[in-house]
C-alpha positions in Angstrom: -2.8 13.1 -2.7 -0.3 13.5 0.2 1.0 10.7 1.0 0.8 10.3 4.9 4.2 9.3 7.4 1.9 7.4 9.6 -0.8 5.8 11.1 -2.6 3.3 13.5 -4.4 0.5 13.3 -5.3 -1.1 16.7 -3.2 1.0 18.4 -0.1 0.3 16.3 1.1 3.2 14.5 2.8 2.3 11.2 5.0 4.7 8.8 5.7 5.1 6.2 9.0 6.0 4.3 10.4 6.6 0.7 13.2 4.0 0.7 15.2 4.1 -2.4 17.8 1.3 -0.9 15.4 -1.6 -1.1 14.4 -1.1 -4.6 16.7 -1.7 -7.4 15.7 -0.8 -11.1 15.2 -4.3 -12.1 12.5 -5.4 -9.0 9.6 -4.9 -10.5 8.1 -3.2 -7.5 6.6 0.7 -5.9 6.1 -0.6 -2.5 6.8 -3.0 0.7 4.3 -3.6 3.8 6.7 -4.7 6.4 5.0 -6.6 9.2 7.3 -7.1 11.4 8.5 -3.8 11.1 5.4 -1.7 11.6 5.9 -0.1 7.9 5.0 0.7 4.9 8.2 1.6 2.2 7.6 2.8 -1.2 9.4 3.5 -3.5 10.6 7.0 -4.8 10.3 8.0 -8.5 13.9 8.3 -9.8 15.2 9.3 -13.0 15.5 5.4 -14.8 12.1 4.4 -13.6 9.5 8.0 -13.1 6.3 7.3 -11.3 3.5 10.2 -11.9 1.4 10.8 -8.0 -0.7 8.5 -8.7 1.7 5.6 -9.4 2.6 6.0 -5.6 -0.9 6.4 -4.9 -2.1 3.7 -5.7 1.1 1.5 -3.9 0.3 3.2 -1.0 -3.2 2.2 -1.2 -2.0 -1.4 -2.1 0.3 -1.8 0.8 -2.4 -0.2 3.2 -4.5 -2.8 1.8 -1.7 -5.6 3.1 -1.4 -3.7 6.7 -5.9 -3.3 6.0 -6.4 -7.1 5.7 -3.2 -8.8 8.0 -4.3 -6.6 11.1 -8.5 -8.2 10.3 -6.5 -11.2 10.1 -9.8 -12.6 8.2 -9.2 -15.7 5.7 -10.9 -16.9 2.4 -13.8 -19.1 3.5 -12.4 -23.0 2.4 -8.8 -21.6 1.6 -6.0 -21.7 4.0 -4.1 -18.7 2.6 -5.4 -15.3 4.6 -6.2 -12.5 2.2 -3.9 -10.1 2.5 -0.8 -12.8 1.0 -3.6 -12.8 -2.4 -1.6 -9.8 -4.5 -4.7 -9.7 -6.6 -7.0 -9.1 -4.6 -5.1 -6.3 -2.7 -4.5 -5.2 -5.7 -7.7 -5.1 -7.2 -9.2 -3.3 -3.3 -6.3 -1.3 -3.2 -6.7 0.2 -6.8 -10.9 0.6 -5.7 -10.5 2.7 -2.3 -7.5 5.0 -4.1 -9.9 5.5 -7.2 -12.9 6.6 -4.6 -10.7 8.5 -2.1 -9.5 10.3 -5.4 -12.2 11.5 -7.1 -14.2 12.1 -3.9 -16.1 15.3 -5.2 -18.1 17.7 -2.1 -20.6 20.7 -2.5 -18.8 24.1 -2.4 
């Protein structure tokens, strides 16, 4: 899958970049949604942390879902936490979206 350089949500441009300086080998994170900067930062593969194209794509979709839910502003019914802050929910939806899009089949 090709990772986009940018996309728009509600007229705002969100940029996507690979940021080797943002992540350390010990932090365990592969991506970051920076709402203040309208930026998704992704960890590039390194010799110590090789990442497959599928892992990078899934990370992108995870961070994309953070932005979608952040801009939607939707909160769980009966909870004070916003959906974009629920890592388990974001990961589940991002993984499902990644799988659906990466397995699309089209008539020839």
